[in-house]
N, C-alpha and C positions, 0 to 999 in steps of 0.2 A: 562626350563621355560622361560629363557631370550630370547632364539631363537624363541620360540613360540610368545612371546610378540612382538619381532621385526617383525616377519612376519605379525602379526595382524596390527601393526601400518603402515607398508609399503604397505599393501594391498590398492588397489585403492579405495575401498568402504569407509574405515575409513578416508582416506585422503580427498576424495571428500566430505564426510559429514562435516569434519572439515572446509574445505574451504567454503562450503555452509552456515554453521552456521556463520562464520565470515562475509561473504558477506551479509548474511541476516541481521545481526546486523547493518552493515553499511547502508544498504538500509532502515532499520527501523529508524535509526537516521536521515537519509536524508528525509524520508517521514515525520517524526515528526517535523523536522525543517521547511519543506515546509508548513505544516499545521499551526504551531505556529507562524512562522515568516512571511509567505506570505499570507496565507488564512484567518487567524483569525483577523488581524488588519482591513482589509476591511469589514469583516463580523461584527466585533464589531462596526465599523462606521455606517454600514447600520442599525443595530439593536439598535443603540443608546447606546452602551456599556452595554447591558443587561448581567447580571451575574447571572447564575442560581445556583451558589454554595451555596448561603444563603437561598435556599428554603429547609425547613426541617419541620418535624412534631415532636413535643416533645411528646414522649411516657411516660416518667417519669421525673419529675423535679429533678434538682440536689440539692446541698446544699443551693444555693440561688434560690429563687422562680423566675419563668419567668414572663412575656415574655422576651425572649432573643433577643437582637438586631441582633446577627449574630450567625452562627453556631459555630464559635470559642468561643464566649461567653458562649454558651450552653455547649460546651465540657469542658470549663474551670470550669463551675459550677458543672460538673459531671452529666449533664442531659443525659438521654438515648434518642437518636433522630433517626428518620427515615430520611435519607439524600436523599431526592428525587432530589434535584438540582444537587448533585454530580453525581447521576446516569444519569441525563439528559446530563450533561457535558461529561460524559464518552461515551454515545451513540453518541452525536454530534462529538466527537473526533474520534470515530470508523468510522463513516460515512465519515468524511473528510480525515482521513488517508487512508481508503479504496479507496476513489476517487483519491487521490494523487497517490497511488500505481498503480491503474488502468491506469491513464494517463502516468505514467512512463513506465510501462510494454508495453503499447500500442506504445509509442515513440520508445522504444528499439526494439520491434518487427518490426516496420516500418523501422527502420534503418538497421535491420538485413536482411530483405527480399531483395534479390537481384533484380535488375531491370529485366524486362522481356527480355529474350534473343531474338535476331533477328531470324526470322524464317530461318530454315536451307534451303539451296539450294536443289531443288528437285533432285532426282537421275537422272543419265544420260539417263536411258531408258524412263523416263517420259518426259524429254526434247525432245528426239527423236520422241516420239509419238506425242507431241505437234507440232513439225515441220511437221510431216506427215499430221496431221489434218489440219494445216494451208495451206499446199500445195494442199491438196484435195479440200479445200474451194475455192481456186483460180481457 
C-alpha cells in the first residue's frame, strides 16, 4: 500500500494538480490585491465612496424594533435580513476580479507568444528558377 501511495504521489498528474492549485491560490491573491488595492480606491473616488453593504431589507425584526441604521445593527438585534447590498458588492467584486485576471492572462499570453520568425530563405531550386526567369526577361 505504501508503494502504491508513493506511485500515486510521484505521478505527474497529482504533482501537476498540486502545483496548479498552489499557483492558482497565488494568482487569486494577486488578483484580489489588484482589485482591492488598485482598482477599488479610484472606483470609490469616482462613485463618491458609495458603499452598498448597508443596503438590506428587514424580513423579520429582532429583539429591538427597527428601523436599523446599518446591517451590523440589524444583525446585532437578531433581525432576519435580505442582504441585497452584500450581493451587489460580491457581483462587483466578481466582475473586477474577472477583469483583472483577464488582463493578467492577456499580458502573460502576449509575453509568451514568440515574435514572428523571419521568413525562411527560399529553396535553391526556386532561386535558380528566378535567375532563369530574370535572364529570359533580358
